[in-house]
N, C-alpha and C positions, 0 to 999 in steps of 0.2 A: 545663501542657499536658496535656489528657486527651482520649482518644477510646476508643471501645469496640472490643474485639476479640472473636474467637470465644470465648476463654477466659473473660473476665469477663462476657460475655453469658450464658454458661451458668449463672452464679450467680444470675440473676434467677429467682425462683420463679413458678410459674403463677399463684398468688394475686396477686402483685405486678403481673403483666401484666394480669390481669383488672381489678384495681382501677384501673389506669391508663386503662382504657377499651377495651382489646382491639383487635387488628388481625388480620385474616385474611390469611395469606400462603401462596401456593401456588408451588411451584417445579417446573419441568420438568427432568427428568434425562435425560441422553443415553440414547437407546434408547427414549424415549417414556414412561418412568415418571414419576410425579408424587408430590410430597411436600407436606406442610402444616406450617407453623410459625406461632407467634404472637409478637408483640412489642408494645411500647407505642408509641403515636403520638408522645409527647414524646421518647422515646429515638430514634425514627426521625428526628425533626427535628434531632437532634444528630449524626446520621450512624450510628446503630447499628441492627442488626437481627440476629435469630437465624438463622444459616445452617444449613440442614438438613445432617445428617451424611452427605453424599455427596460423592464426589470428582469426579464428572463432571456437575455441575449446570449446565444451560444458561441458565436464566432464572428470575426471580422476578416475581411480581405480588402487590401488597399492596393491601388496601382499608382505609382509615383510618376512624375513628369518624365523621369528617365527610363520608364518602362519596368522598373523594379517592382517586385511583388512582395508585400508584407502581409502576413496572416497572423491574426491575434487569437489566442485561445487561453481560457482561464486555468486550464490544467497545467501541470509542470512535468518535466522529464526527470525521472528519478534514476537515470541510467538505463532505462528500459528501451530507449531509442524512439520514443513517440515523437520527438521533434522531427526526426527524419521521416517517419511514417506519415505524419500529418502533412509535411511538405510534399511528399509524393502524391497524396490525394489532391492537393491544391494544384500542383504542376500539371497533372494529367487532365483535370477537369477544366483548367484554364488554358491548356495547350501552350505551356511555356516550358523553357528549360528548367529542370529541377534546381540548377545552380542559381536561377534568378529569384528563387523563393526564400524568404527569410521568415522564420517562425518566431513570434514573440509570445512567450508563455508565462503566465502567472503574475505579471506585473499589475498591481492593483489599480494604478491610474491609467493603464493602457489596455487591460483585458477585462472581460465580463466575469462576474463572480459565478463560477460553476461549482463552488464548494471545494472540499479537499480532494486531492488526487488519490482516490481509494477505490477499492472494490473492483479492480481490473477493468475500469469503465471508460478510460480515456478514448481509445479507438472505437470501442463498442458504442459509446454515446455520442462522441464528437465527429465521427467520420461523415455521417450523413449531413449534419448541419454545415460542415466545412465544404462538402461537395456542392450543396445547394448554394452557398454563398459564392463559390467560384463559378458555378454555372450561371448565376445571375449576372456576375461581372462580365462574363463572356458574351452573354446576350446583349448587354448594354453596349459593349464595344462594337458588336456587329451592327447594332442600331445606329450608332454614331457614324460608322463607316458607310452605312447605307445612305444616310442623310448627306454625307460629304461627297459621295461618288455617284449617287443616283442609281446604284445597283440594288435590286430587290434583296432583302435580307436573306431569303431562302437560296440565293445564289452566291452567298458570301461564305468563305471558310476562314478558319484561324489556324495558324501554325507558328510555333516557336516564338510567341510573343508578337506576332503580326496578324493583322486582319487583311485578307486578300480579297479585293473587290474589283472586278473588271480588269484584271491584269495589273492593278496597282497594289502596292503593299503599304499598309499604314501601321506604324508601330503603336503598341498599346499606349505608351506614354504620350505620343503625339496626339492621339485621339482624346485623351482626358484633359490635356493642358488647356486651361482657361475655360473649361466647360461649366455651365450652371444647369444642373440636371435635376429633374424630379421624375420619379419612376413609380410605376404601378406595382403593388405587392403581387407576387406570383408564387403561390405555394405549390404549383404544379409544374415547376420548371423541369424540363427534360434533362436527365443526367446521361453522361457518356456511358455507352453500353459495350464498346469494344475498342480494339486498337490501342490499349493502354501501353504507354512507353515506360512507365515507372511503377505503377501499382502492380503488385504480384511479383516484382523483381527484388532481388537482394541488393538494393542500393546501399552503397557504403554510408555509414553513419556520419552525419555532419559534425558531431561533437568530438570525434576521436582525434583528428589532427591536432587541435589545440591542447588536448590532454597529453598527447605524445610529445609535443614540442614544449610543454611547460608554459603555454600562454594562459592568460587569466581565464579560468573556468570556475574554480571553486571559491566559495565564500571565504574560506580560510586564507586565501592568498590576496584578497582585496585590501588595498590601502587607500585612504582618502587624505587630502591635505589637512594638516593641523590635527590629525587624529591622536587621541590619547588612548590609554589601555586600561581596561577594567577587569576586575575579578570579583566574584561573589563569595560570600561566606554563608553557607546554608545552615539551618538548624541541624542538630545531631541525629534527628529521627529519620535516617536516610530512606527516602522513598515511601515514607508513611503517608497515609491520606488523612482525612479529617478526624480519624480516631486519635491522632496526635494533636497536641495543642498548637497547631500552625495558626499564626496570626496573633497569638498571645503568649509566645514562649520566650521572647527576648528579655533578659534581666538587665544586662548592662554591656556597654561597649567602652573599652578603655583606649581612647585615641592616643594617649601618651605612650602606649606600648609600642607604637611604630614611629614615634617622633624622631628617632635617630636615623631612620632610613631615608636615603636620598630619593628625590623624584616624586614624592607623594604630593598629589594635587588635592585630594579630598577623600574623606571617609563619608560615605552616603548611607544614612540610616533613615528608614521610613517604615514605622511599624516593626515588623520582624524582618524586613528586607535590610540586608547589610552588604555593602559593596565598597571596594576601594578603587580609586582612579589614580593612575600614575603616568609619568611621562613615557616610560618604557615598559615593555611587557614583563621583563624579568623583575622590575621594581614592583609591579602590581602583584606578581606571584609571591614575592618576598613579604609584601605587606599583608596579603591574604593569609599567609602561613603564620605570621607573627602577631597579628592583631588579636588582642585579648578580648574575647567575647564570652559572656556567661549566659547560659540558657537554662530554662527549667528542666528538671529531670523527667523522663518518661520512658517506660518500657512496657507498653500495653499490647504488643502483638501476641496473637495465639501461636500455637506450634505450627511453624511454616516449613519444617524440615521435610525431606522426602518421605520419611517414615510416618510423620504426623499429619501431612497435608490432607490425606484422605479423610480422616476424622474431622479435621478443621472445616473442610468443605461440606461434610455431612451436617455438621452442627450450625453452619452459617445460615442466617435467616434468609428465606427465599419467598418470592411471590409467584405462584403458578400462573402461567399464561398459556392457555390451550391453543395449540397450533392446528391440531387435527384430532378428532375423536369420532371414530366410526361407531355406529349404533351397535351395542352389544360387545364392545371391545373389552371392557373390564371382565365381563363374564367369560369371554373366550380365553382371556389370559389365565383365569383360574381353572379352566377345564382342559388345558393342554395335556397331551399324553406324556410328553417328555419336556419338563420345564428347564429353561436355560436363563438363569438370572446372573447378571454380571454388573460390577461397578468398574468403570474405566476412569483413570485419573491422569490428568495432564498437568505438568508442572508450570511454574512461572519461567518465562523465557525473556532474555534481554535482546534488544536489537543488535547490540554489539557493533555500533557504528565505529569504523576504524578511526575516524577523526571526531573528537569531541565537538559538540555543537558550538557554533560561532555566529555572531551577528555584529553589525555596525549600525549605530544610530546617530542621527544628527537632528537636534531639536533647536529650533530658533525661528524668529520672524513669523510666529504663529503656524509654522509648518513642521511636520515630522517626516524625516526620510529614514527608511530602514532598509538595509541590505541583509538578506537572509538566505538560508538553504532550506527553509521550511517547505513541506509539501502542502501546506495549508495557508498560503499567503493572504488570502482574503479574510480568513478567520483571524490571522495575526493582526490584520488591520483593525478588525472589530475589537479585539482584546485591548489593543493600545488605545483606541478611542475611549474605551471604558476606563482604562487605567489613568489616562491623562485628562479626562473630561473634555475632550475635543470632538469635533465632527470627523467622521471617517473621511470626508472629502479633503481634509487638511493633512491626511496621512498618505504617503506613498511607500509601498513596500515593493522593492525590486528583488526579484528572485534570481539567485545564482545557484549553481549546482553545489551539492554537499557530498559527504562521503556515503550517503545512502542509508536507508533504514527500513523501508517498506512498512511504515507504520508511524506511530506518534512517539518520537524521541524527545530530546530537550531542545530541538531547534526552535520551537515556538516560545519556550520559556526564556531563552537567552535573548530574544528580541526585546521583550519587555525589560529585562535586566539592563540592556544597553540603553534603552530609552530613558529609564530612570536616572542612570548615571550621566548621560548626555545633558539631560535637563538640569541636573545639579551643577554641572561645570560650564555649560554654555558652549561646549565644543563637541565635535564628533568623538564617539568612544567606541572602541572595538572591545568586545567581550568574548572570550573563549573559555569554555568550562575546562576544568581539569579532568583527567581520565576517571578519577574516583567519583567526581560529581556527576558526570554523564552516566556512568554505570549505575550509580546509586539512585539518581533521581529521575532518570528516564521512565516514563510510564511503561510498565512491563506488559508483555503479552501474558494475560492472566492465567492462573491455574484454573482448571475446569474439572468438574465432576459430571460424568454421564452415567446414569443408571438405567439399565435395560432389563426388562422382564418380557417373557414370552416363551415360545417353545414350539414343539412339533406335534403333529397329529399321529395317528397310528401308521400312516404311510410315510412317515418321516418328512412330510411337507410342513412348511411354516404355517402354524395355525393362527398365531397372534403375535403382536409386537408392540411393546410400549417403550418409549425413550423419554427420559426426563433429563434435561441438560441445564447445568448451572454454570454461568460464565460471569463471575462478579467483577464488573468493570464499568467505567464511564468514560467521558471524553477528556478527563484529566485537565481541569481548569488551569490556566497559566499560573505558575507559582507566584509571580509578582502580584497578581490580583488578590491572592489569598494572604500573602505575607504582609502586604500593605493595608489589608483590611477593606479593600474595595469590594471584595466578594467574601461572604462568610464561608467558613470552612466546612460547610455541610456537604454531604455526599449523596448522590442520587444514582439510582440504578439506571443503567443504559441498556436498552433492549438490543443487545448484540449477540446473545447466545443462540439465536435461532437460525443462523446461517447454515444451510444444508442440514438442518435438524430433521426435516421430513425426508426420509430416504427415497431414493429413486425406485425402490422395489415396491411392487404392488402386492402387499400382503393381504390376506383375507380380512383381517381385523387389525386396525392400527390406532394407536393413541400416542400423540407426541406433545410434550409439554416443555416450554421454556420456563425455567425457574429463575426469574430475574432477581438479581441481588446486587447490593452496593459493593464497591471494591473493599477488599481487606487491606491492601496496600495500593499505592498509586499504580493504576493499570488502565490501559486503553486498548487500542487495536494493534495487531501485528500481523504480518503476512499470513493469509489464510483465516485469520480471526478465529471464530468458533467453528468454522466449517471443517478445519483440519482435525480438531479433536472429535467433533461429532462423527466424522467419517471414520476415524479410528474405531469408534464404537460400532457403527453400522457394519463396516467391512470385517471387523474381527468377529462379530457375532454371527453373521451369515456364514463366514468361513467355518466357524465351529459347528454350525448346523449342518453344513455339507459333510463335515467329518463324521458327525453322529449318524448321518444318513448313508455313509460310505459312498458318497458321490463325488464326482469331479468338481472341484471348487468353482470353476467357470460355468460348467453345465448347470450346476445347482442355481447359481445366480440368474442365469438366463430364463429359468422357470418364472421368475417374478419381474423381469426387466422387459418392458414393452416399448421403450423409446427406440425407434428404428435407427437413429444415429448412434446411440449407445451400443446397440447390438452390432451394427456394422463396424464400429471402432474396435470392439472386442474381438471380432472375427479377424480384423487386420492385426491386432496385437498378438493373437495366437499364432498367426503365420510369422510375424516378426521374430518371435522368440522360439519358434519351433516347439510349441507347447505339447507336451506328452500327456494325453488324457488319462485320468485315473484319480483315485482319492489320495488325499494327503497321507504321508507316512508310509506309503506303499514300498518305499525304498529305505526303510529305517536301517540305520547303521548298527553294527554290533555294539553291545554295551561297553566293551573295552576300547572302542575306537575313540581316539582323542579329538580329532578334527572331523566334524560332521557337516554335511552340506544340505541345504534345503532351498526350495523355491516357493515364493508366495505371490499371490495376485491380489490386486485391489482396483476398484473402479470408483470414480466420483465425477460429479459435475458441481461446480461451485455455484450456489444460489444465494442471492442477497435478499434478505427479508424486506428491506425498505423499498425495494423496487419490485412491485408485483410482476411476476412472470420473468424477472431478470435472471438469466443464467449465463454464466461465462462458458469457457471452453470445456469440452468433454476430455477426460484424461484417464489413462490406465497405467498401472505399474505392474511389471513382472520383475521380481527381485531374486537374485541368486546370492545366498549368504553362506559363509563358513563360520561355524561356532566352535570355539575351543572349549571343550567340556572340562578342561583342567583349570583354565584361567577365567572362564566366563566371557572372554572377549568375543564380540560379534564383528565380523568383517563383511561389509556389503561389497561383494565382488563385482556385480554388474547390475545395472538397472536398465531394463527395456521400458521406455516410456513412450506411449503413443498418445497423440492429441489431435482432436478435431477442433480447429479454431475457426471454422468457416473460411471465408475469404481472407487470405493473409496479405496484408498490404506490403509487408516486408518479411518474406520467409526467414531470412537470416536473423532478423530481430526476434521473431517468434522462437526460433531454435535457441537463441541466446537466453531467452527467458525460461525456456524449458530446462536448459542445462543449469541455469542459476537456481531455479527452484529445486532441482534434484540435489545439488550440492548443499544448499542451505538447509533443506528439510532433513536430509540424511544426518547432518550435523546435529540438528535439534533432536532427532529421534534417538540417536546413539549416545549423545554426550551432554547436552546442554540442560542446565537448570540453575536458577538463581537461589542463593542461600541467604538466610535471614537469621538474626537473633531477635530478642524481644524489642529492640529499638529500631530495627530496619534491615536494609540490605547489607550483607557482608561480602558478597562477591563483587568487589569493586575494582578488580584489575584482572588482566588476562589469565594470570595463574589461578585465580579463583573461579574463572568462567571459561573452561576449555572449549574450543571449537575444533572441528575436523581439520586435520593437517593435510598438506598436499599429498603426502605418501599414503594417506588413508582414503583418498577420493576413489569412488567406484568408477569403473568403466561405464560410460553412458552410451546407449544405443537409442537414438530418438527417431521416431516416425511421425511425420507431420502429414496428416491426411489432407489431400487437395480437395477443396470445395469452393472453387472460385465463384460459383453462382449463388452462394449463400452469404448471409450477412456476416461481417467480421465479429468474432467473439473475443471477450477479454482473455488475455494470456498471462497477465502479471502474477496470478496466484494459482491458477488451475492445476498446474503440474505438481504443485506441492501437496495438494489435498489428499491423494491416496497414499502418501508416503508411509506414515506410521503403521497403518494397517497392513500394507504389503510387507514391510519388514517383520512385523509381528507374526504374520502368517508364514513367512519363510522360516523364521526361528522355530515355530511350532512344527513345520514340516521336517526340520532338521533334528529337533530334539524331543518333540512330544510335549513340551511345556508351553503353556499359554500365558504370555505376559500381558497384563492388564494396565500397567502403569508405565508411562514414559518418563525419563529416558531408559533405554535398555542397556544399562551399565553392566560391567562385568560382575559387580557384587550382586546385582539383582538377578542376573542370569544364573549365577552360582547358587543363590538362595532358592530359586525356582527348581533348578536341577536337583538340589538336595532334598527339597520338599517332595518332589515327584518320586525320588528314589525311596524316601522314607515311607511314602504312601504305598508304593509297590511292595515293599518289604512287609508292611503291616497287613496288606491284603492277602499275602501268602501265609 
């Protein structure tokens, strides 16, 4: 097994590179600077290239001797279509056919470390560096053509992979072949302003044909020569974090219990890590199921049921971190004319990846090769380096597509599992988790408690607002690191609860606190992270204020919303859905009517706390629901979703993301929640974790606001953020009951209706 790393690439001489044919490569560095390097086309075909000596490189673009264009980016495509969109940017800025561009994403030995693919930031963060790199390549090609033809550079044009100078056409590959170039850094490179052939167009996604044809796309389908199969045996505290005795829980392993099974190669035990390797996959599964393993007993989880989660989160230890505190805010809260205090509760959610996580590892000759579907390949590389006590330069992580998760599932964990087993047997090992292992051990989208205090003045305007949000989560350290004792099983609070914690509304007095807390069970990030639950609180609370003020829900919000793009988007959304102005509940159905209908509104913009000033796309939801007052069932009939994404590189890709957000978040709001007992997760198969069925999908009417002259905004999560509040507000409009805890299951709706009816009877 051989692959190229930064160290052995450096040993290639310039003469060898030129002899091989030459390749022009330009990289864009964070901050707008640019670098140039060269490498050989045949080396690139094997997966090698020379990385410029910079720590913060954003992107690379290379021109091969045959005129082909290869662009490198550290982010990955999670099925969102960014591979296509990034290729569109490169093609237009470089004046080449889109078909000539190949994107290499997330391979650790070939792309720069941009961190995990999260926070809807791939296009938003990477588009400008990719364009800068492409523009620099184009200018260099023009310079080469000028030197070759004698035509001044300002009289030279480029078109379809050719430089046109004085009536002659020079192919890009022809110009770079055999060149030995040094270039000046140019952070003021002029970018293309008009005449785009691909950007702004719904170019067909490049990943779809192979998926339709069944060609190799997914990590689950990869096979390598000499490959064996592995399975893991986890501790019985499914999904528990450091509160369980992880790392010191294994009592014994009886290898004789599987001695009768065929094909067993090795039982791998290292600390609490237990795995089996076999010649065939079904043999590994049989060994996993029959291997006798004894663990210490533990049942230390608090009450994690839907009925008990609220109190568990209230009691959980927290550390206050003030995000905003206006002078006099506490006093103003105490002096409101009409107080409105609410607790909002968000459940634990699973990613529910349709394919359990899978990886292949090959350890040998001082090198480690891993194939994975992780959305964090560079972080996987660092984890394996720590696990195996090797330099990261000796590890290559190649990223293929997986079944998707939009967050942190078990894809990272299974990479380390495969490495440990491959190292033990000296051959490549493929490891795939079983459904119950994936569902149980994937880091969950955490439960969340949001507590709001505030209220109205004598004119029914918002006088003060306080939000305290607790999102007990962390990055979910790779299990193998904990189980083998490489990392202690301590838990640390991760500051992830503050996303969109500060509302967009400009209230007179405001106080916002993130109550950072360690995880109760294994939890990390999931689509929308804390922004979705925080907005559930923001938009439910202001909707209730509007009702108390007998005001139109949208008009009331606009009193406090000053962002002109938000205001413009809401105006478009009102036209889109033919919004009828007036207060909620003005069309209340008779008490004896079984099926009642309502409409709800919510607005949000996703903000990420770690990037000051970072905001993704603006989004609104208008939801039409039908509630069955006899069964408690809520049917989301139609969702009008409007989004301002700025300049859309690929409008069809943005629309696909909007629709995907609507479907997934509707499922989460109506149905989804993880169940636990005292030892861990119990919803470990589809029957225990229901998701929205095809016949329950809402009709979706999506409006994408055209803003071609604005910067592109992140679209991966934005359309999900208003979802829960919009549905809750629609249910209130239909029934008059205010739901404060997700999901809105039939039993919860019936309980709320019953409580409201009892309250009305008591008041009479």
